[in-house]
C-alpha positions as CSV (number, residue, x, y, z in Angstrom):
1,X,83.2,-52.5,-38.0
2,X,80.8,-51.1,-35.5
3,X,77.2,-52.4,-35.6
4,X,74.7,-50.0,-37.0
5,X,73.0,-47.8,-34.4
6,X,69.4,-48.6,-33.6
7,X,67.0,-45.8,-34.3
8,X,65.0,-44.7,-31.3
9,X,62.2,-43.5,-33.7
10,X,59.1,-45.6,-33.6
11,X,57.6,-47.1,-36.7
12,X,54.3,-45.3,-37.1
13,X,51.3,-47.6,-36.6
14,X,48.8,-47.5,-39.3
15,X,45.4,-46.7,-37.9
16,X,42.1,-47.4,-39.5
17,X,40.6,-44.4,-41.2
18,X,36.9,-43.8,-40.5
19,X,35.3,-42.2,-43.6
20,X,32.2,-40.7,-42.0
21,X,31.3,-38.0,-44.6
22,X,28.8,-39.9,-46.7
23,X,25.0,-40.1,-46.0
24,X,23.5,-43.0,-44.1
25,X,19.8,-43.9,-44.9
26,X,18.1,-45.7,-42.1
27,X,15.0,-47.5,-43.4
28,X,12.8,-48.7,-40.5
29,X,9.9,-51.0,-41.0
30,X,8.1,-54.1,-39.9
31,X,4.9,-55.9,-41.1
32,X,4.4,-55.1,-44.8
33,X,7.9,-53.6,-45.0
34,X,9.2,-56.1,-47.6
35,X,7.1,-54.5,-50.3
36,X,8.4,-51.1,-49.4
37,X,12.0,-52.2,-49.3
38,X,11.7,-53.8,-52.7
39,X,10.0,-50.8,-54.3
40,X,12.6,-48.5,-52.8
41,X,15.7,-50.5,-53.8
42,X,14.4,-51.0,-57.4
43,X,14.5,-47.3,-57.9
44,X,17.9,-46.5,-56.3
45,X,21.1,-46.5,-58.3
46,X,24.0,-48.6,-57.1
47,X,26.6,-45.8,-57.1
48,X,25.0,-42.8,-55.4
49,X,27.5,-42.9,-52.5
50,X,25.1,-43.6,-49.6
51,X,24.8,-46.6,-47.1
52,X,21.3,-48.1,-46.9
53,X,20.6,-49.7,-43.5
54,X,17.3,-51.6,-43.3
55,X,16.2,-52.0,-39.7
56,X,13.3,-54.4,-39.7
57,X,12.2,-54.9,-36.1
58,X,12.0,-58.7,-35.9
59,X,12.5,-59.9,-32.4
60,X,12.6,-63.7,-32.8
61,X,12.5,-64.9,-36.4
62,X,15.7,-64.8,-38.4
63,X,15.5,-62.3,-41.3
64,X,15.4,-63.6,-44.9
65,X,16.1,-60.2,-46.3
66,X,19.7,-60.9,-47.3
67,X,18.5,-63.7,-49.5
68,X,15.5,-61.8,-51.0
69,X,16.7,-58.3,-51.6
70,X,19.8,-58.9,-53.8
71,X,17.2,-59.7,-56.6
72,X,16.2,-56.1,-56.6
73,X,19.4,-54.1,-56.4
74,X,22.9,-54.2,-57.8
75,X,24.3,-53.0,-54.4
76,X,25.9,-55.7,-52.2
77,X,23.4,-56.8,-49.5
78,X,25.0,-57.8,-46.2
79,X,23.6,-59.1,-42.9
80,X,25.3,-56.9,-40.2
81,X,27.9,-58.5,-38.0
82,X,29.6,-56.9,-35.0
83,X,32.3,-54.4,-36.0
84,X,31.4,-54.5,-39.7
85,X,32.6,-51.4,-41.6
86,X,29.9,-49.0,-42.8
87,X,30.6,-48.5,-46.5
88,X,28.7,-46.5,-49.1
89,X,26.9,-48.2,-52.0
90,X,25.9,-51.1,-49.8
91,X,22.6,-52.3,-48.3
92,X,23.0,-53.5,-44.7
93,X,20.4,-55.6,-42.8
94,X,20.0,-55.8,-39.0
95,X,19.9,-59.3,-37.6
96,X,17.1,-60.5,-35.4
97,X,17.3,-60.1,-31.6
98,X,19.9,-57.4,-31.7
99,X,20.1,-53.7,-31.0
100,X,22.2,-51.9,-33.6
101,X,24.6,-49.0,-32.8
102,X,27.4,-47.2,-34.7
103,X,30.8,-46.1,-33.4
104,X,34.0,-45.2,-35.2
105,X,32.6,-46.0,-38.6
106,X,31.5,-49.5,-37.6
107,X,28.3,-51.3,-36.7
108,X,28.1,-52.6,-33.2
109,X,25.5,-55.2,-32.1
110,X,24.2,-55.6,-28.6
111,X,21.5,-57.9,-27.1
112,X,18.1,-56.5,-27.7
113,X,17.2,-54.1,-24.9
114,X,13.5,-54.7,-25.1
115,X,12.9,-58.4,-25.4
116,X,9.2,-58.2,-24.7
117,X,6.4,-56.2,-26.3
118,X,7.0,-54.1,-29.4
119,X,10.7,-53.8,-30.2
120,X,12.3,-50.3,-30.4
121,X,15.4,-51.2,-32.5
122,X,14.7,-48.5,-35.1
123,X,14.6,-45.8,-32.3
124,X,17.8,-47.2,-30.8
125,X,19.7,-47.2,-34.1
126,X,18.5,-43.7,-35.1
127,X,19.6,-42.3,-31.7
128,X,23.0,-43.9,-32.1
129,X,23.4,-42.3,-35.5
130,X,22.6,-38.8,-34.2
131,X,25.4,-39.3,-31.6
132,X,28.1,-41.1,-33.6
133,X,27.7,-40.4,-37.3
134,X,29.1,-37.2,-38.8
135,X,27.7,-37.6,-42.3
136,X,24.2,-36.7,-43.5
137,X,21.4,-38.7,-42.0
138,X,18.2,-39.7,-43.8
139,X,15.5,-41.5,-41.6
140,X,12.8,-43.4,-43.5
141,X,9.8,-45.0,-41.8
142,X,7.8,-47.5,-43.9
143,X,5.1,-50.0,-43.3
144,X,4.8,-51.7,-39.9
145,X,2.8,-52.1,-36.7
146,X,3.3,-49.9,-33.7
147,X,5.4,-46.7,-33.7
148,X,9.1,-47.8,-33.6
149,X,11.3,-45.0,-34.8
150,X,8.9,-42.1,-34.2
151,X,10.6,-41.1,-30.9
152,X,13.9,-40.5,-32.6
153,X,12.8,-38.5,-35.6
154,X,13.0,-35.1,-33.9
155,X,16.6,-35.9,-32.9
156,X,17.4,-36.7,-36.5
157,X,16.1,-33.3,-37.6
158,X,18.0,-31.5,-34.7
159,X,21.3,-32.7,-36.2
160,X,20.3,-31.5,-39.7
161,X,19.0,-34.8,-41.0
162,X,16.0,-35.5,-43.3
163,X,13.0,-37.5,-42.2
164,X,10.6,-39.3,-44.5
165,X,7.5,-41.4,-43.9
166,X,5.8,-43.8,-46.4
167,X,2.5,-42.5,-47.5
168,X,0.1,-44.5,-45.4
169,X,-2.2,-45.5,-48.2
170,X,0.7,-47.1,-50.0
171,X,1.7,-49.1,-46.9
172,X,0.6,-52.6,-46.1
173,X,0.4,-51.6,-42.4
174,X,0.1,-47.9,-41.9
175,X,0.6,-47.8,-38.1
176,X,4.3,-47.0,-38.2
177,X,4.2,-44.3,-40.9
178,X,1.2,-42.7,-39.2
179,X,3.1,-42.7,-35.8
180,X,6.0,-41.0,-37.6
181,X,3.8,-38.4,-39.1
182,X,2.1,-37.7,-35.8
183,X,5.5,-36.9,-34.2
184,X,5.5,-33.6,-36.1
185,X,9.1,-34.2,-37.3
186,X,8.6,-35.6,-40.8
187,X,9.8,-33.6,-43.8
188,X,8.2,-35.7,-46.6
189,X,5.3,-38.2,-46.9
190,X,5.9,-40.2,-50.1
191,X,5.4,-43.5,-51.8
192,X,8.4,-45.9,-51.8
193,X,9.2,-44.7,-55.4
194,X,8.9,-41.1,-54.2
195,X,11.2,-41.8,-51.3
196,X,13.8,-43.2,-53.7
197,X,13.7,-40.0,-55.8
198,X,14.2,-37.9,-52.7
199,X,17.1,-39.9,-51.5
200,X,18.8,-39.6,-54.9
201,X,18.2,-35.8,-54.8
202,X,19.7,-35.5,-51.3
203,X,22.7,-37.7,-52.3
204,X,23.4,-35.7,-55.4
205,X,23.3,-32.4,-53.4
206,X,26.1,-33.7,-51.1
């Protein structure tokens, strides 16, 4: 009996599918941001089909948000690690001393590019989103010092995204929302509760 002939056809290699058709909400903040994050998450449903990415521009101190925020949302809260998949119905937290990027449906971490002075991690992440994310973008700037994020807001709008600033008189530190408003590229100025309502409206319209 002759041995069976080997097939020359190659077994197809399964490749990872990158689902990039759901909205990503970047929430950028700093000093006073914890109050805004809590009030926002308390008013967001856990199944609206968006990924929430909290970019708190800490440069040195490790963040405690992954331990604190699960008390206020039913969505899983994860500290971002390199090459972590971006999934909807999750809350993701940037680690300290890292710049955050996206590529092929994953988060990518790099050493912080501005180790001195005010960090610009919110701006860096938003610009990466405009270049490498095909789904809807929602940029939210809440309480914090300085003006991180403001320089990227017009780029978010240019790719069809929505930009929101926390109403300064509801923020513990109004500098960051005021800088965002001064950019001229903000669509809505709302309280954290109002921001949640707008995110829900955008998500349901997808």
